[in-house]
RODO-2510 file (C-alpha; in nm, 4 decimals, decimal comma):
residues 91
     n   res          X          Y          Z
     1     m     4,7046    15,4523    11,9209
     2     k     4,4554    15,7311    11,8748
     3     i     4,5072    16,1045    11,8260
     4     t     4,2101    16,3207    11,9257
     5     d     4,0955    16,6022    11,6996
     6     a     4,2074    16,8567    11,9617
     7     a     4,5562    16,7033    11,9746
     8     k     4,5659    16,6891    11,5950
     9     q     4,5059    17,0672    11,5684
    10     l     4,7821    17,1391    11,8188
    11     l     5,0202    16,8950    11,6479
    12     e     4,9536    17,0458    11,3043
    13     n     5,0520    17,3883    11,4402
    14     v     5,3671    17,2536    11,6094
    15     l     5,4691    17,0539    11,3011
    16     s     5,4192    17,3572    11,0771
    17     e     5,6112    17,5921    11,3083
    18     n     5,9040    17,3459    11,3227
    19     s     5,8977    17,2349    10,9571
    20     a     5,8549    16,8764    11,0748
    21     e     5,6768    16,5974    10,8897
    22     g     5,5536    16,4032    11,1913
    23     i     5,6139    16,2892    11,5459
    24     r     5,8077    15,9974    11,6917
    25     l     5,6869    15,7793    11,9805
    26     y     5,9752    15,6094    12,1584
    27     s     6,0628    15,4392    12,4849
    28     v     6,2836    15,5861    12,7593
    29     a     6,3963    15,4484    13,0936
    30     g     6,1614    15,5529    13,3737
    31     c     6,1631    15,5175    13,7506
    32     c     5,9797    15,1838    13,7305
    33     g     6,0464    15,0610    13,3782
    34     p     6,0131    15,1909    13,0248
    35     q     5,7981    15,4972    12,9628
    36     f     5,6822    15,6672    12,6431
    37     a     5,8116    15,9941    12,5032
    38     l     5,7261    16,2043    12,1972
    39     s     5,9566    16,4077    11,9765
    40     l     5,9757    16,5766    11,6370
    41     d     6,2779    16,3593    11,5457
    42     a     6,3118    16,1858    11,2115
    43     p     6,2093    15,8191    11,2100
    44     q     6,4712    15,5567    11,2856
    45     e     6,5311    15,2757    11,0359
    46     s     6,3548    15,0188    11,2564
    47     d     6,0506    15,2402    11,3336
    48     t     5,7016    15,1534    11,2122
    49     i     5,5418    15,4464    11,0289
    50     e     5,1661    15,4983    11,0642
    51     t     4,9304    15,7804    10,9767
    52     i     4,6921    15,8379    11,2667
    53     n     4,4130    16,0947    11,2262
    54     g     4,6179    16,2560    10,9492
    55     i     4,9385    16,2801    11,1539
    56     k     5,2505    16,0844    11,0533
    57     v     5,3710    15,8838    11,3557
    58     a     5,6981    15,6909    11,3733
    59     i     5,6736    15,4251    11,6431
    60     d     5,9890    15,2810    11,8009
    61     s     6,0227    14,9124    11,7206
    62     q     6,0643    14,8358    12,0933
    63     i     5,7073    14,9512    12,1557
    64     t     5,4714    14,6651    12,0808
    65     a     5,1402    14,7645    12,2413
    66     t     4,9906    15,0989    12,1364
    67     e     4,6215    15,0067    12,1120
    68     e     4,5339    15,1603    12,4499
    69     l     4,7236    15,4870    12,3939
    70     t     4,5440    15,8144    12,3187
    71     l     4,7252    16,1396    12,2491
    72     d     4,5082    16,4298    12,3648
    73     k     4,5373    16,8037    12,4203
    74     e     4,5462    16,9316    12,7782
    75     e     4,4987    17,2902    12,8919
    76     n     4,5831    17,4325    13,2335
    77     q     4,7001    17,7590    13,3910
    78     n     5,0399    17,7169    13,2216
    79     g     4,8952    17,6877    12,8700
    80     e     4,8272    17,3938    12,6451
    81     g     5,0166    17,0758    12,5718
    82     l     4,9850    16,7108    12,4840
    83     v     4,9144    16,4254    12,7192
    84     l     4,9496    16,0539    12,6427
    85     l     4,6591    15,8711    12,8050
    86     g     4,6614    15,4959    12,8679
    87     a     5,0325    15,4759    12,9366
    88     d     5,1266    15,3258    13,2712
    89     n     5,2867    15,5793    13,4991
    90     c     5,3912    15,4444    13,8378
    91     c     5,6070    15,7408    13,9457
***
């Protein structure tokens, strides 16, 4: 998994505003199989903890392939947010 510099800046602001130490990447049921989600939740016991571009990331143990994932910042008419690129989305 990669975190772009733009996403890192946004994450640092969000983490600071919420007094959080890092983010958690986990799997949720989607319309055509598991999909990824992000939260500011504390790591679970079985999570793998990595530091990616200076950001602490807890990765759900059910997620085995993160090499193709990139967390980036996206801006549109509604503001700015994060987008996870490289994740299959069939919906």
